[in-house]
Phi, psi and omega in degrees: 000316181295321179295320180293319178296319179297321179295318179296318179295323179294318177298317179298318180296321179297316180296315179295314181298321178295322178296314178299317183297314180293323177298314180296319179297319179296319179297320178296319178297323177295317178298319180297319178297319178297318181293319180293332180274005176098001179279179179245147178241119184287318184228104177289325184234073177290155187299320186294330178287319179299316180295319181297313180294318179297319179297316182292321178295317178297324179295318178296320178297319179296318179296320178296318179297319178295321180295318179293322179292325181296324180296338183262001187262359181245142179224134178290143176231131182245119178258125178266126179258116180278341175232069188291148174293157182287142181260160176265338181217141177236136170254118186242137170269116185266115176284157179271146173273153170292156187302318181293324176293317179299314181296320180296315180292321180298324179287338184254357189299323183288341181263356179286131182234080175098173184296317182297324179294319177296315180301319184287323188261332184224028184294346180274354180288152178290347175286353177298323183296306178296329177295319178292325177297318178292320183301322182295326187255005192300333183294329183243351187290134178237333183226138175235125178249122182260129170257114188250155177265151178276168180294145174250165182304323184247006183204135178290151176272173181287344179298320180282351179253002188300319183298324177293322178296319178297321175298319180298318178300316180294325179288323181284330183231068185295336182267000182252144178244095179261144168268113181259121182242161176251134185288338179223130170213156180271186185294341179269356177085006180264120183286126179254347182077176179229170177280113181294347177271355176266090188296327179295319179294321180294319178297313181299315182293319179295316180295320178297318179298319180297312182296324179293323177297323180286312188278319185265318181273351178060042177258131182294144179306325180292343180262008179245136178236138173259111181274121185256019183283314187274183180076203179269174175299326179293331175296321178297319178295315181298315179298322178294320179298314180295324182285351180290343176297142181303132177092359179255154182226155176230163179217160171217158178254125183286173177296341176265013177063036175257140182270130177235133181245135177250125178255118183266129175220173181232132183249145178275122183277149171284164182299332182274351181281153179232000000 
């Protein structure tokens, strides 16, 4: 209540001070016009004008000090949820498989019958992490957005392996109907992926994917999770940066395949806090 009253008084002071300042400025301009036309001016610097200008200048200095103090009064707080609620949408960074791993999984994909079969036969693949991330949310999950890597000179990127991953998702969750989307595609609709070492590109693509889920799919920010387990270390940094916006959350899958969700919020510090 006190903070709101102080803000209202400050706004009122700004309006009054601005009025006094403009009135004084107009009077000075009138005096200058009189002087230029050959007239005389008895008081170039009357007291009321000096006070008006001084009051307005002091007010501006005070506002600047308050603005600088405000930047130091907020601190991010991250709450880790060990039993996180189910999400409606996941943004996943898809790592690429080695060629021999890809060929082995591609040869066995038609014989996989459910999540347990994948865990038993191919549980050592790095795709185990995004599959476990999906498994935790499968009861409520409706959309999966994949951020894929482009091909490298000596190794294919996950963009060229995406269709196999989509097949794997369907094999692991045959009773679930997920809409799987790609975060980047060109005008012809063919996903080329991005460089996972280009953190600026990863941040832009992740943020765009998040905003599209909110604006086009009409999914609330609290129902969207950015999974930072897969991809490169820079993908984890990029996902964390995007999730720092108020109301966004991120998750990772531990080495024991447990899902942890981080909820980012900002707290107002007391004057005595550092």
